[in-house]
C-alpha positions in Angstrom: 0.7 -11.1 -19.7 -2.8 -10.6 -20.3 -5.1 -12.7 -22.9 -5.9 -10.0 -24.7 -2.2 -9.9 -25.7 -2.1 -13.1 -27.1 -6.0 -13.0 -28.7 -5.5 -12.3 -31.9 -3.7 -14.4 -35.0 -0.5 -12.8 -37.3 -3.2 -11.3 -39.8 -4.9 -9.2 -37.4 -2.0 -7.8 -36.6 -1.4 -5.1 -38.8 -4.1 -3.3 -41.0 -7.8 -1.8 -40.1 -9.2 -3.8 -36.8 -12.7 -2.2 -37.4 -15.2 -1.3 -40.1 -15.3 -1.4 -43.8 -11.6 -1.2 -43.7 -11.6 -4.5 -41.6 -13.9 -6.4 -44.3 -12.3 -4.9 -47.5 -9.2 -6.5 -45.5 -10.1 -9.8 -45.2 -12.2 -10.0 -48.3 -8.9 -9.5 -50.0 -6.9 -12.0 -47.4 -9.6 -15.0 -48.7 -9.0 -13.9 -52.1 -5.3 -14.4 -51.7 -5.4 -17.6 -49.6 -8.1 -19.7 -51.8 -5.2 -18.0 -54.8 -2.2 -19.6 -52.9 -4.0 -22.8 -51.8 -4.6 -23.5 -56.0 -1.3 -22.8 -57.0 0.2 -24.1 -54.4 -1.3 -27.1 -54.8 -0.3 -27.9 -57.8 3.8 -27.3 -56.9 6.1 -30.1 -56.8 9.0 -30.3 -55.0 11.0 -33.9 -56.4 12.3 -36.2 -53.2 15.2 -38.3 -54.5 15.3 -41.0 -54.7 11.5 -41.5 -53.6 8.8 -41.1 -56.3 6.9 -39.4 -54.2 7.6 -35.3 -54.5 6.3 -33.1 -51.7 3.1 -31.1 -53.2 3.5 -27.6 -51.3 -0.4 -28.1 -50.9 -0.4 -29.1 -46.8 2.3 -26.3 -46.5 -0.2 -23.8 -47.8 -3.4 -25.2 -45.6 -1.0 -24.8 -42.3 0.6 -22.0 -43.4 -3.1 -20.3 -44.1 -4.2 -22.0 -40.3 -1.8 -20.3 -38.3 -2.0 -17.4 -39.5 -5.2 -16.1 -40.4 -7.3 -17.1 -37.2 -10.5 -19.6 -37.4 -13.1 -17.6 -38.5 -11.1 -16.0 -41.8 -9.6 -19.6 -42.2 -12.0 -20.9 -42.6 -13.8 -19.0 -44.8 -10.9 -19.3 -46.8 -10.5 -22.8 -46.9 -14.2 -23.4 -47.4 -13.9 -20.5 -50.5 -11.1 -23.0 -52.1 -13.6 -26.1 -51.7 -16.0 -24.7 -53.7 -14.1 -23.3 -55.9 -12.7 -27.5 -56.6 -16.9 -27.9 -56.3 -17.5 -26.2 -59.1 -15.0 -27.5 -61.2 -11.6 -25.6 -61.2 -8.2 -28.0 -61.5 -7.5 -26.5 -58.2 -6.4 -29.6 -56.3 -3.1 -31.5 -55.9 -4.2 -34.3 -58.5 -6.9 -33.1 -60.2 -7.0 -32.6 -63.8 -9.6 -31.4 -66.8 -10.5 -35.2 -66.5 -11.2 -35.9 -63.1 -12.1 -32.7 -61.2 -15.4 -31.5 -59.3 -17.5 -33.4 -57.2 -16.3 -36.4 -58.9 -12.9 -36.1 -57.5 -13.5 -34.6 -54.2 -15.6 -38.0 -53.3 -11.9 -40.1 -55.3 -9.5 -41.5 -53.0 -8.3 -37.6 -51.5 -11.9 -36.5 -50.1 -11.5 -37.7 -46.7 -7.6 -35.5 -46.9 -9.4 -32.7 -48.1 -12.4 -32.7 -45.0 -8.9 -33.2 -43.1 -7.6 -29.8 -44.5 -10.5 -27.7 -43.3 -10.3 -29.0 -39.4 -6.5 -28.2 -39.4 -7.6 -25.2 -40.8 -9.6 -24.6 -37.9 -8.1 -26.2 -35.5 -4.9 -23.8 -36.0 -6.9 -21.1 -36.1 -7.6 -22.1 -32.5 -4.1 -22.7 -31.8 -3.2 -19.1 -33.0 -5.8 -17.7 -30.7 -4.0 -18.9 -28.1 -0.5 -18.1 -28.9 0.7 -21.4 -29.5 2.3 -19.7 -33.1 4.2 -17.4 -31.0 7.0 -19.8 -30.7 8.4 -22.6 -32.3 8.3 -25.4 -30.5 4.2 -24.0 -29.6 3.3 -23.6 -33.8 5.7 -26.9 -33.8 3.0 -29.3 -31.3 0.1 -27.2 -33.5 1.0 -28.2 -36.7 2.0 -31.9 -35.7 -1.8 -32.5 -34.1 -3.2 -30.1 -37.7 -1.4 -33.1 -39.2 -2.9 -35.9 -37.2 -6.0 -34.2 -38.2 -5.9 -34.1 -41.9 -4.5 -38.4 -41.9 -7.1 -39.0 -39.5 -10.6 -38.5 -42.0 -7.7 -39.1 -45.3 -6.5 -42.5 -44.4 -10.1 -43.7 -43.0 -11.7 -42.3 -46.6 -8.6 -43.8 -48.2 -9.0 -47.1 -47.5 -12.5 -47.2 -47.5 -12.1 -46.2 -51.4 -10.4 -49.0 -51.6 -12.2 -51.5 -50.3 -15.4 -50.3 -52.1 -13.6 -50.2 -55.8 -11.7 -53.4 -55.3 -8.7 -51.6 -55.3 -7.3 -54.1 -52.9 -3.9 -55.4 -54.3 -3.3 -58.7 -52.5 -0.2 -59.4 -54.6 1.7 -56.9 -52.9 0.0 -56.3 -50.1 -1.0 -58.0 -46.9 -4.2 -56.1 -45.8 -5.9 -53.1 -47.3 -4.5 -51.3 -44.0 -1.6 -52.1 -45.2 -1.7 -50.7 -48.9 -3.3 -47.7 -47.2 -0.6 -46.7 -45.3 1.6 -47.3 -48.5 -0.3 -45.5 -50.2 -1.6 -43.0 -48.1 0.3 -42.0 -45.4 4.4 -43.0 -45.5 5.7 -42.1 -48.8 5.1 -38.3 -47.3 6.2 -37.9 -44.0 9.8 -36.9 -44.6 7.8 -33.7 -46.1 5.7 -33.4 -43.9 8.3 -32.3 -41.9 10.0 -30.9 -43.5 6.7 -28.5 -43.9 6.3 -28.6 -40.0 9.5 -27.0 -39.6 9.3 -24.5 -42.2 6.0 -23.2 -41.3 7.4 -23.8 -36.9 9.3 -21.0 -38.2 8.4 -18.8 -40.1 4.9 -17.9 -38.4 6.8 -16.8 -34.9 9.3 -15.5 -37.1 6.7 -13.5 -39.2 5.8 -11.9 -35.4 8.4 -10.9 -34.4 9.1 -8.7 -37.7 5.9 -7.0 -36.6 6.7 -6.3 -33.1 3.3 -7.7 -32.0 5.0 -10.4 -29.8 4.9 -9.2 -26.9 2.1 -6.8 -27.3 
């Protein structure tokens, strides 16, 4: 099996592959990707009895990273960030009162950075064929989640410290509070999203008939 067989992302398996038509396709995909990220960020699925719902924003980030490739995925996620920075209410917990650069510098800022890094990583993984199998895709997404959480938790920790938000009555340390606010409530939802993307992307490859070149 040649490298050329694997050196493509899912969206490159259909439609034009060169010239003006390719640029048009890419532009449409970027616009659709930004719209999908904005809509998905606002969709919340209750997870009773947990008070923390699953949001589909991370699912959209993972799916775009895995299917768009590194360059197109990066263009899409940066476009989404620019729209959010301009003041549009496109993030999971942004609102008419809390939006734009102010929101991005808040407690969620590190996760937004992690989204960008995760999209590039998943695009790189797709270029190496890890998106063709459930196991390969699951492994790549697991790493992508670590990439999201690493800057997310580090940023959140410093946000708690800088804003004197540490609740000593309920937590033994700032890091304990950081994990309680930024990690443990979301693990079940992340596993579900990991499984969905790990199954969906290889399945779409099979449906296109391109998995074996």
